[in-house]
C-alpha positions in Angstrom: 12.5 -65.2 -39.4 11.3 -61.3 -38.5 7.7 -62.8 -38.9 8.0 -65.4 -36.4 9.3 -63.1 -34.0 6.5 -61.0 -34.2 4.5 -64.0 -33.8 5.6 -64.9 -30.4 5.8 -61.2 -28.9 3.2 -60.5 -26.7 0.4 -58.7 -27.5 0.9 -55.2 -26.4 4.4 -54.8 -27.7 2.9 -56.2 -31.1 0.0 -53.5 -30.7 2.8 -50.4 -30.1 4.9 -51.5 -32.9 1.8 -51.8 -35.1 1.1 -48.3 -33.6 4.6 -46.9 -34.3 4.5 -48.4 -38.0 0.9 -46.4 -38.9 2.2 -43.3 -36.8 5.6 -43.2 -38.9 3.7 -43.5 -42.2 1.6 -40.5 -41.7 4.1 -38.3 -40.4 5.9 -39.4 -43.8 2.5 -39.0 -46.1 1.9 -35.8 -43.9 0.8 -32.7 -46.0 1.0 -29.0 -45.1 -0.6 -26.0 -46.6 0.8 -22.3 -45.9 -1.3 -19.7 -46.2 1.1 -16.0 -47.5 -2.0 -14.1 -48.6 -2.9 -10.6 -47.1 0.7 -9.3 -46.0 0.6 -5.6 -46.6 4.0 -4.4 -45.6 7.9 -5.9 -44.9 8.9 -9.5 -45.8 8.8 -11.2 -42.6 5.5 -12.3 -42.3 6.0 -13.8 -45.9 9.4 -15.0 -45.8 9.2 -16.6 -42.1 6.5 -19.2 -43.1 9.0 -19.6 -46.1 11.9 -20.8 -44.1 9.9 -22.8 -42.0 8.4 -24.5 -44.9 11.7 -25.4 -46.4 12.3 -27.0 -43.1 9.9 -29.5 -43.1 10.2 -30.1 -47.0 13.7 -31.2 -45.7 12.1 -33.4 -43.3 10.0 -35.2 -45.5 6.6 -33.7 -45.7 4.5 -32.7 -48.9 4.4 -28.8 -48.9 2.0 -26.4 -50.7 2.5 -22.4 -49.8 -0.5 -19.9 -51.0 0.4 -16.9 -52.4 -1.0 -13.8 -53.4 0.6 -10.8 -55.7 2.3 -9.5 -52.4 3.7 -12.4 -51.4 4.8 -14.3 -54.6 6.5 -10.6 -54.9 8.6 -10.7 -51.5 9.6 -14.3 -52.4 10.9 -13.2 -55.8 12.5 -10.5 -54.4 14.0 -12.8 -51.3 15.0 -15.8 -53.9 16.0 -13.6 -56.5 14.0 -15.1 -59.0 13.1 -13.2 -62.1 9.9 -14.1 -63.7 7.6 -16.5 -63.0 7.5 -18.0 -59.4 7.6 -21.7 -60.0 7.8 -24.6 -57.6 10.9 -25.8 -56.4 13.0 -27.3 -53.8 10.0 -29.4 -52.9 8.0 -26.5 -52.3 4.7 -26.6 -54.4 3.5 -22.6 -54.9 -0.2 -22.3 -55.2 -2.6 -19.8 -56.0 -6.5 -19.7 -54.9 -7.8 -20.9 -57.6 -5.5 -24.1 -57.1 -6.8 -25.1 -54.1 -10.2 -27.3 -54.6 -7.5 -29.6 -57.2 -5.1 -30.1 -54.0 -5.1 -33.9 -52.1 -6.0 -34.1 -48.4 -4.6 -31.3 -46.2 -3.4 -32.7 -42.8 -1.9 -29.3 -41.6 -2.6 -25.6 -42.2 -0.3 -23.1 -41.4 -1.2 -19.8 -40.3 2.1 -18.4 -39.4 3.5 -14.7 -39.0 -0.2 -14.2 -38.7 -0.1 -10.7 -37.0 -0.8 -7.8 -39.5 -2.5 -10.0 -41.8 -4.9 -11.2 -39.6 -5.6 -7.2 -39.0 -5.9 -6.1 -41.9 -8.8 -8.2 -43.1 -7.3 -9.4 -46.6 -5.9 -12.8 -45.4 -8.2 -15.8 -47.3 -9.7 -18.3 -45.3 -9.0 -21.2 -47.2 -11.1 -23.7 -45.7 -14.2 -23.3 -48.0 -12.0 -23.8 -51.1 -10.5 -27.1 -49.3 -11.9 -30.7 -50.5 -11.1 -31.6 -47.2 -10.3 -30.0 -43.9 -7.1 -30.1 -42.0 -6.8 -32.1 -39.0 -4.5 -29.7 -37.7 -4.5 -25.9 -37.9 -1.5 -23.8 -36.4 -2.0 -20.1 -35.9 1.5 -18.5 -34.8 1.9 -14.7 -34.1 5.4 -12.8 -35.5 8.3 -11.0 -33.2 6.0 -7.8 -33.2 3.1 -9.7 -31.4 2.5 -8.1 -27.8 4.7 -9.4 -24.7 2.0 -10.1 -22.4 -0.2 -7.5 -23.1 -3.4 -7.1 -24.8 -2.9 -3.4 -25.5 -1.9 -3.4 -29.6 -3.8 -1.2 -32.0 -3.6 -4.0 -34.8 -3.4 -7.6 -34.0 -6.1 -7.5 -31.5 -7.0 -11.5 -32.2 -3.5 -12.4 -30.6 -2.9 -10.3 -27.6 0.6 -12.6 -27.6 -1.1 -15.7 -27.8 -0.6 -18.5 -30.5 -2.4 -21.5 -30.9 -2.2 -25.1 -32.6 -5.9 -26.2 -32.9 -6.0 -30.7 -33.3 -8.8 -33.0 -32.7 -7.3 -33.8 -29.2 -7.7 -30.1 -28.2 -6.3 -26.9 -28.5 -2.8 -26.1 -27.2 -1.6 -22.2 -26.7 1.7 -21.2 -26.6 3.8 -18.3 -26.7 5.1 -15.9 -30.0 8.2 -15.7 -31.9 10.5 -13.5 -30.7 13.6 -12.8 -27.6 13.1 -14.2 -24.3 12.8 -17.2 -22.6 9.6 -17.1 -23.3 9.3 -16.4 -26.7 9.8 -19.5 -29.3 12.9 -18.1 -31.3 14.5 -16.0 -34.4 13.9 -17.2 -37.9 17.2 -19.1 -39.3 18.3 -17.5 -42.5 21.2 -19.5 -43.8 22.6 -16.7 -45.9 23.4 -15.5 -42.5 25.5 -18.1 -41.8 28.5 -17.4 -44.0 29.2 -14.5 -41.7 29.0 -16.0 -38.4 32.5 -16.6 -37.0 34.3 -14.5 -39.4 36.9 -11.9 -39.3 36.1 -8.7 -40.4 38.5 -9.2 -43.5 36.8 -12.5 -43.9 33.4 -10.7 -44.1 34.3 -8.2 -46.7 35.6 -10.7 -48.7 32.7 -12.5 -48.9 30.5 -9.6 -48.9 32.0 -8.1 -52.0 31.1 -11.3 -53.9 27.3 -10.3 -53.8 27.8 -6.7 -55.6 29.0 -6.7 -59.1 32.6 -6.0 -60.4 32.4 -2.5 -61.4 30.1 -1.5 -58.3 31.1 1.1 -56.1 29.3 -0.6 -53.0 31.9 -3.5 -54.0 35.0 -0.9 -54.1 33.5 0.7 -50.6 33.4 -3.0 -49.0 36.9 -3.8 -50.6 38.4 -0.4 -49.3 39.8 0.5 -52.4 37.5 3.6 -52.3 37.4 6.1 -49.6 38.9 3.7 -47.3 39.3 6.4 -44.4 35.6 6.7 -44.1 33.3 4.3 -41.7 30.6 2.1 -43.6 27.5 1.9 -42.2 23.9 0.5 -43.0 20.1 2.0 -42.6 16.9 0.4 -43.4 13.5 1.2 -42.6 13.3 4.9 -42.6 10.6 4.8 -44.7 8.1 4.1 -42.0 8.7 7.5 -40.6 7.4 9.2 -43.5 4.4 7.4 -44.2 0.9 7.4 -42.5 -2.4 5.8 -43.1 -5.6 4.6 -41.2 -3.8 1.4 -39.9 -0.4 2.0 -39.9 0.8 5.3 -37.8 4.7 6.3 -37.6 7.0 7.0 -34.9 8.9 9.7 -36.3 12.3 11.2 -35.3 13.9 7.9 -35.0 16.1 8.5 -38.2 17.0 11.6 -36.9 18.1 10.5 -33.6 20.4 7.3 -35.0 22.0 10.1 -37.2 22.7 12.0 -34.5 24.1 9.3 -32.7 26.4 8.6 -36.3 27.3 12.3 -36.2 28.7 11.3 -32.5 30.8 8.3 -33.9 32.3 10.4 -36.5 33.4 13.5 -34.0 35.2 10.5 -31.9 36.6 9.1 -34.6 37.6 11.4 -36.5 36.6 9.8 -40.0 33.8 10.3 -42.0 30.9 8.3 -42.5 28.9 6.3 -45.2 25.6 5.5 -44.1 24.2 3.2 -47.1 20.5 2.6 -47.4 18.2 1.2 -49.4 15.4 3.4 -48.8 14.2 6.0 -51.0 16.0 9.3 -51.0 13.9 11.6 -50.6 12.4 10.0 -47.4 15.9 9.9 -46.0 15.7 13.5 -46.7 12.4 13.6 -44.8 13.2 11.9 -42.3 16.4 13.2 -41.1 15.1 16.5 -39.4 17.2 18.8 -38.8 20.0 17.0 -38.5 23.2 18.6 -40.7 23.6 15.1 -42.8 24.7 15.2 -46.6 21.8 12.9 -48.5 23.1 11.4 -51.8 22.8 8.8 -54.0 25.4 6.5 -55.7 26.3 8.4 -58.7 26.7 11.6 -56.3 29.0 9.7 -54.0 31.0 8.3 -57.3 32.1 11.8 -58.7 33.3 13.0 -54.7 37.0 12.5 -54.9 37.1 13.0 -51.2 35.3 13.0 -47.7 35.5 15.6 -45.3 36.6 14.3 -41.9 33.5 13.8 -39.5 30.7 14.0 -42.1 28.0 11.8 -42.3 27.4 10.6 -45.9 23.6 9.3 -46.0 23.4 7.2 -49.9 20.6 6.0 -50.9 21.5 2.8 -52.8 18.4 2.1 -54.8 16.7 -1.6 -54.7 19.2 -4.4 -52.9 18.6 -8.2 -52.9 18.1 -10.3 -49.8 22.2 -11.5 -49.8 23.4 -7.9 -50.2 21.4 -6.7 -47.3 22.8 -9.6 -45.0 26.2 -8.8 -46.9 26.0 -4.9 -45.7 25.1 -5.6 -42.3 27.7 -8.3 -41.8 30.6 -5.5 -42.7 29.1 -2.2 -41.1 31.6 -0.7 -39.0 29.0 1.2 -36.9 25.8 0.0 -34.9 23.6 -0.4 -38.4 20.1 0.2 -38.4 17.2 -2.2 -38.9 13.5 -2.8 -38.2 10.9 -5.9 -39.0 11.7 -9.7 -38.2 13.8 -10.9 -40.9 16.8 -8.5 -40.3 16.4 -8.5 -36.7 16.7 -12.2 -36.8 19.6 -11.9 -39.3 21.1 -9.4 -36.6 20.9 -11.6 -33.5 22.6 -14.6 -35.3 25.7 -12.1 -36.8 26.2 -10.9 -33.1 27.1 -7.5 -34.0 25.9 -3.9 -32.6 22.9 -2.9 -34.2 20.0 -0.9 -33.5 16.8 -1.0 -34.4 13.4 1.1 -35.5 10.0 0.9 -33.6 7.5 1.0 -36.4 3.8 0.9 -35.9 3.5 -2.5 -35.5 6.8 -3.7 -33.5 5.7 -1.8 -30.2 6.1 -5.0 -28.2 8.6 -7.1 -30.1 11.0 -4.3 -29.4 10.3 -4.2 -25.6 11.8 -8.3 -26.4 15.0 -6.6 -27.4 15.2 -4.5 -24.5 14.7 -7.3 -22.2 17.2 -9.5 -23.9 20.0 -6.8 -24.2 19.4 -6.0 -20.2 19.5 -9.0 -19.5 22.9 -9.6 -21.6 24.8 -6.8 -19.5 23.6 -3.7 -21.6 23.0 -0.6 -18.9 21.9 1.4 -21.7 18.9 -0.6 -23.1 16.3 0.9 -21.0 16.9 4.0 -22.4 17.4 3.0 -25.6 14.3 1.2 -26.5 12.3 2.3 -23.2 9.5 -0.4 -22.2 6.1 1.4 -22.0 2.6 0.3 -22.8 1.3 3.1 -24.7 2.0 3.9 -28.2 3.5 6.9 -29.2 5.3 8.1 -25.8 7.9 5.0 -26.3 10.0 6.1 -29.4 13.6 4.6 -29.1 16.6 6.8 -28.0 19.7 6.1 -30.2 22.2 9.0 -28.5 24.1 6.6 -27.1 25.2 4.8 -30.3 28.9 5.6 -29.6 28.2 3.1 -26.3 26.4 0.6 -27.7 29.3 0.7 -30.8 31.9 -0.5 -27.8 29.1 -3.0 -26.0 30.0 -5.8 -28.5 30.1 -8.2 -25.5 26.3 -7.5 -25.2 25.2 -8.1 -29.0 27.4 -11.5 -28.9 25.3 -13.1 -26.0 22.0 -12.3 -27.6 22.2 -15.5 -29.9 22.2 -17.5 -26.5 18.9 -16.3 -25.8 17.3 -17.0 -28.7 15.6 -20.5 -29.8 15.4 -21.7 -33.4 12.0 -20.5 -34.0 10.8 -23.3 -36.7 12.2 -26.0 -34.8 10.4 -25.0 -31.4 6.9 -24.7 -33.6 7.9 -27.8 -35.4 8.0 -29.6 -31.6 4.5 -28.1 -30.4 2.9 -29.5 -33.4 4.5 -32.6 -32.7 3.1 -32.0 -28.8 -0.1 -31.0 -29.8 -0.5 -34.1 -32.6 0.4 -36.7 -30.0 3.8 -37.4 -31.2 6.2 -35.7 -28.5 6.9 -37.0 -25.1 5.6 -33.7 -23.2 8.4 -34.3 -20.3 11.1 -34.0 -23.4 9.1 -30.9 -24.6 9.0 -29.3 -21.6 12.9 -29.6 -20.8 13.8 -27.7 -23.8 10.7 -25.2 -24.4 10.6 -23.0 -21.3 7.0 -21.5 -22.3 5.1 -21.2 -19.4 1.9 -20.3 -21.2 2.6 -24.2 -23.0 2.6 -25.8 -20.1 -0.3 -23.9 -18.5 -2.4 -24.8 -21.5 -0.9 -28.3 -21.9 -1.2 -29.5 -18.2 -5.1 -27.4 -18.4 -6.2 -30.1 -20.5 -3.8 -33.1 -20.5 -2.9 -32.8 -16.7 0.6 -33.0 -14.6 3.5 -33.8 -16.7 6.2 -34.0 -14.1 7.0 -34.0 -10.3 7.8 -30.4 -10.4 6.3 -28.6 -7.8 3.7 -26.2 -9.2 5.5 -23.0 -7.0 8.6 -23.2 -9.4 6.0 -22.4 -11.9 3.8 -20.1 -9.9 4.3 -16.6 -11.2 4.2 -17.8 -14.9 1.3 -20.1 -14.7 -0.4 -17.0 -13.1 0.5 -14.7 -16.2 -0.5 -17.4 -18.4 -3.9 -17.2 -17.1 -3.8 -13.6 -17.4 -2.9 -13.7 -20.8 -5.5 -15.9 -22.0 -8.1 -14.1 -19.9 -7.2 -11.1 -21.8 -7.3 -13.1 -25.0 -10.5 -14.2 -24.3 -12.1 -10.9 -24.0 -11.4 -9.9 -27.4 -13.1 -12.6 -28.6 
């Protein structure tokens, strides 16, 4: 019956059906390789691509993830997997020596490229593959430049991501907050806390710590219930320096001054938990009067002084424990990095962000997003300037940030799902998505300019509606070309 119906159809319709059938088959059989080599610092440039690879497996694709020693360590910590990291959830983990044996790779993902390309330690996988991928995705992270080329580490990026296909190349904006950015990471370990009351969050957070854990008792308020609980991470970035990484000193001291102000206002002591090394915490606090302790020291204290700040080094914690401590923090917690910023935005609670040497421009996006959400203090806390070393955050207004809860709850509305945005752009570049539909949901002027330059106008919208954005896009592309 269906065969006869197919035969009587007009030839153009039959051709379209056959084309769609082959396209569907090719999509289902698509194979992608993620290159995670070359990471030297942080979690985001490994965890971000991994979360995207999981999304692709869910859509029916075959996915391989190339690891080096550091990427494997990061994922084992993130996944809380002891021993050798083996393939899981449809994701095949491979090493460099495995590449010649892989089947045909359709897409090569070089995502969250940022610092990995700057160090020169990421592996060019193409010479190791038997077939060359038809699509190559080079996407930048949340810390890439926001429309400006001055960046001491990632000169090749200059805020521009791109997809190379046989149809041509498309440029688009980096991940991050703001209308011109593709969005943030979606880690499902955060979902369990979203929309919950404080008591519900405490109950959930306590579950990820051991029965006899002092941290569990602090969360449950069975120990030092009079204290406000806080969390701080990223302080190690202030106390080391190399030829590549240059720290922004004084930020933790500024944050501690803000925490002390909260303690003074409330009259309560503050316990600030941190997975950072005790020595780094002590060095980074500068001259600020705050006690630096280990968990064992805190366990021996029968009582805490009112208005005192106790910075407690917890030792290493897992990703789930990291998220849990941010979810139950009573004060704006301190973070840095792609993963923690994404989690913070999705939690919708007050937080503060350190500026690292690789975060010069990602934090600009946060400053703009906070201002758009109504935070009058944002330009003071996170000054937006062009030069490194002159724009470290100032956290003296931390008490005001703590009260301005509505601002932080609005950030999520201005944050897209990065993985979904990127997959949509891949489909556009490969001719599997209608450009009108794509531009209706992804308002990236750089992507639109890039597409229309190659394939012509897609809608009846007047160019004047995008005039300023298109000029900015042209400028960014020109800056990028200057570095090649």
